[in-house]
C-alpha positions in Angstrom: -169.4 13.7 53.5 -170.8 11.0 51.2 -173.7 8.8 51.9 -173.5 5.1 52.4 -175.4 4.7 49.1 -172.7 6.7 47.4 -169.9 4.7 49.0 -171.6 1.4 47.8 -171.2 2.7 44.2 -167.4 2.2 44.5 -166.2 -1.2 43.2 -163.2 -2.0 45.4 -161.6 -5.4 44.6 -158.6 -7.5 45.3 -156.0 -7.7 42.5 -152.6 -9.4 41.9 -149.8 -7.5 40.2 -148.7 -9.6 37.2 -146.0 -7.2 35.8 -144.5 -3.9 36.8 -142.6 -1.7 34.3 -140.8 1.6 34.4 -142.4 4.5 32.6 -139.5 6.2 30.8 -138.6 9.6 32.2 -140.9 9.2 35.3 -139.1 9.0 38.7 -142.2 7.9 40.7 -144.4 6.0 38.3 -144.8 2.3 37.4 -147.0 0.9 34.7 -148.7 -2.2 36.3 -150.5 -5.1 34.7 -153.0 -6.4 37.3 -155.4 -9.3 37.5 -158.7 -8.2 38.9 -160.5 -11.4 38.2 -161.8 -10.3 34.8 -161.3 -11.9 31.4 -158.3 -9.7 30.7 -155.8 -7.9 32.9 -155.9 -4.2 33.5 -153.3 -1.5 33.2 -152.8 0.8 36.2 -150.3 3.6 36.8 -149.0 3.9 40.3 -146.6 6.2 42.1 -144.7 3.5 44.0 -141.3 3.7 42.4 -139.6 5.6 45.2 -140.4 2.8 47.7 -140.5 -0.4 45.6 -138.7 -2.0 42.7 -140.6 -3.7 39.9 -139.5 -7.1 41.1 -140.8 -6.2 44.7 -144.2 -5.6 43.3 -144.7 -8.5 41.0 -147.0 -11.2 42.5 -148.2 -8.9 45.3 -151.9 -8.7 46.3 -153.3 -5.2 46.2 -156.6 -3.4 46.6 -158.0 -1.5 43.6 -160.9 0.8 42.8 -162.1 -0.8 39.5 -165.0 1.5 38.4 -163.2 4.8 38.0 -163.2 6.4 34.6 -160.0 5.7 32.7 -157.3 8.4 33.0 -154.3 9.1 30.9 -151.2 9.4 33.1 -147.7 9.9 31.6 -149.1 8.8 28.3 -150.5 5.5 29.7 -154.2 4.8 30.1 -154.8 3.8 33.7 -158.0 1.7 34.3 -158.4 1.8 38.1 -156.6 3.1 41.2 -154.4 1.2 43.5 -155.1 2.1 47.1 -152.2 3.1 49.3 -151.3 5.1 52.4 -148.8 7.9 52.4 -146.6 7.9 55.5 -144.6 11.1 55.2 -142.0 10.3 52.5 -143.0 6.6 52.4 -145.9 4.8 50.8 -147.6 1.5 51.7 -150.1 -0.2 49.4 -153.2 -1.8 50.9 -153.4 -5.6 50.9 -155.2 -8.5 52.6 -154.0 -10.5 55.5 -155.0 -13.8 53.8 -154.6 -15.0 50.3 -157.8 -14.3 48.3 -158.6 -14.7 44.6 -158.2 -11.6 42.4 -161.5 -9.9 41.8 -162.9 -10.5 45.3 -165.1 -7.6 46.2 -164.2 -5.5 49.3 -167.2 -5.0 51.4 
């Protein structure tokens, strides 16, 4: 278990998917450009391809952990982690029930 203080160290924010692109040769991965309310957009890699098309994702509100160390995934530097739920062979990304500005802190 982690303490509440440790949990509070996580920066979890709302984001908006600006662009979703295929990663050549990868059946599950998209390269996402997301707005997390910062000066410039971030790149994330997410395994949503089996459930969504790129067009389905663009414009969607998502929830992102923004203070993870960058990770190289399929040759792409990912700067955060999209939060999702695995439901057997399906995946559902977390979102908000109301429209909120990108970069809003989840508390």
